[in-house]
C-alpha positions as CSV (number, residue, x, y, z in Angstrom):
1,M,84.4,139.3,94.0
2,R,84.3,136.3,91.6
3,L,87.8,137.0,90.1
4,R,89.2,137.0,93.8
5,S,87.5,133.5,94.3
6,V,89.1,132.2,91.0
7,L,92.6,133.7,92.1
8,L,92.2,132.2,95.8
9,A,91.3,128.8,94.5
10,A,94.4,128.8,92.0
11,A,96.6,130.0,94.8
12,L,95.6,127.0,97.1
13,L,95.6,124.5,94.1
14,P,99.4,123.8,94.7
15,V,99.0,123.3,98.4
16,V,96.2,121.0,98.1
17,A,98.0,118.9,95.6
18,A,101.1,118.8,97.8
19,C,98.9,117.6,100.7
20,G,97.5,114.7,98.6
21,G,94.1,116.3,98.8
22,G,93.4,115.1,102.1
23,D,93.0,111.6,101.1
24,G,94.9,109.9,103.5
25,V,98.6,109.2,104.9
26,D,101.3,108.1,102.6
27,K,102.2,104.4,102.5
28,K,105.7,105.0,104.3
29,T,104.1,106.8,107.1
30,S,101.3,104.3,107.5
31,C,103.7,101.5,107.5
32,D,106.0,103.0,109.9
33,Q,103.2,103.7,112.6
34,M,102.0,100.0,112.2
35,K,105.5,98.9,112.8
36,N,105.9,100.8,115.9
37,A,102.8,99.3,117.3
38,I,103.8,95.9,116.4
39,N,107.2,96.5,117.8
40,S,105.5,97.6,121.2
41,I,103.8,94.2,121.6
42,G,107.2,92.5,122.3
43,T,108.4,95.5,124.4
44,L,105.2,95.4,126.4
45,Q,105.5,91.7,126.9
46,V,108.7,91.6,128.1
47,K,107.7,94.3,130.7
48,E,104.7,92.5,131.6
49,N,106.6,89.1,132.0
50,G,109.2,90.9,134.1
51,E,106.6,92.3,136.6
52,G,104.7,88.9,136.8
53,A,101.7,90.4,135.2
54,D,99.5,88.5,132.9
55,N,97.5,90.9,130.5
56,F,98.5,90.1,127.1
57,A,95.0,90.5,126.1
58,E,95.4,94.3,126.7
59,I,98.5,94.4,125.1
60,Y,97.3,92.8,121.8
61,S,94.1,94.8,121.9
62,G,95.9,98.2,122.3
63,A,98.3,97.2,119.5
64,A,95.2,96.3,117.3
65,T,93.7,99.8,118.0
66,K,96.8,101.4,116.9
67,I,97.5,99.4,113.9
68,R,93.9,99.9,112.7
69,T,93.8,103.5,113.0
70,A,97.1,103.8,111.0
71,A,95.7,101.5,108.5
72,N,92.7,103.3,108.0
73,A,94.4,106.5,107.6
74,S,96.5,105.0,104.7
75,E,95.9,106.2,101.1
76,D,97.3,102.9,99.7
77,A,94.4,100.2,99.8
78,N,96.6,97.3,100.0
79,V,98.4,98.8,103.2
80,K,94.8,99.5,104.7
81,S,93.9,96.0,104.1
82,A,96.9,94.5,105.5
83,G,97.1,96.5,108.6
84,T,93.4,95.7,109.0
85,E,94.2,91.8,108.7
86,V,96.9,92.2,111.3
87,A,94.6,94.2,113.9
88,D,91.6,91.7,113.3
89,A,93.9,88.8,114.2
90,L,95.4,90.5,117.3
91,D,91.9,91.2,118.4
92,E,91.1,87.7,118.0
93,L,94.3,86.9,119.9
94,A,93.0,89.2,122.7
95,K,89.8,87.4,123.1
96,A,91.5,84.0,123.1
97,Q,93.5,85.2,125.8
98,N,90.9,85.9,128.0
99,S,89.6,82.5,127.7
100,A,90.1,79.8,130.0
101,D,92.9,78.0,128.2
102,P,94.4,80.8,126.4
103,G,97.7,79.1,125.3
104,G,95.9,75.7,123.8
105,S,92.4,76.8,123.2
106,P,91.2,76.2,119.4
107,E,90.5,80.0,119.3
108,A,94.2,80.9,120.3
109,L,95.5,78.5,117.5
110,E,93.1,79.9,114.8
111,A,94.0,83.4,115.9
112,S,97.7,82.5,115.8
113,S,97.4,81.1,112.4
114,K,95.3,84.2,111.0
115,L,98.1,86.4,112.6
116,A,100.9,84.4,110.7
117,T,99.0,84.9,107.4
118,A,98.4,88.5,108.0
119,A,102.0,89.0,109.0
120,G,103.0,87.7,105.6
121,S,100.6,90.0,103.8
122,F,101.7,93.1,105.9
123,E,105.4,92.5,105.0
124,K,104.5,92.2,101.4
125,H,103.2,95.6,101.2
126,C,105.1,97.4,104.1
127,G,108.3,95.4,104.4
128,P,109.7,93.5,107.2
129,V,109.3,94.6,110.8
130,E,112.5,95.2,112.5
């Protein structure tokens, strides 16, 4: 019985190694998922503008959730950190969007500044969003 357990463990070792031991998603996959979420912001904004709706806070918040999920799944600490920064800035932008003066409020300006900084960090670790 013990020999069977050892043989089973030895047989599964290459499978576990190939899967990365379950530690997380590879850098490229995480970056691609986050880039898709970022690209969806522009698409959804155009759609909202075309329909006359003004629910940008929901768009930013939804994208932040997708980005945070992809970042947290990454096995690369730098990608995880950069994605989390972008998601946090988008959440702040969503909150500012719900304020009385979303375009010119100090919160919106601060969130936009944080997003610009986070975007630089993101591009450093994941490349440009196309």
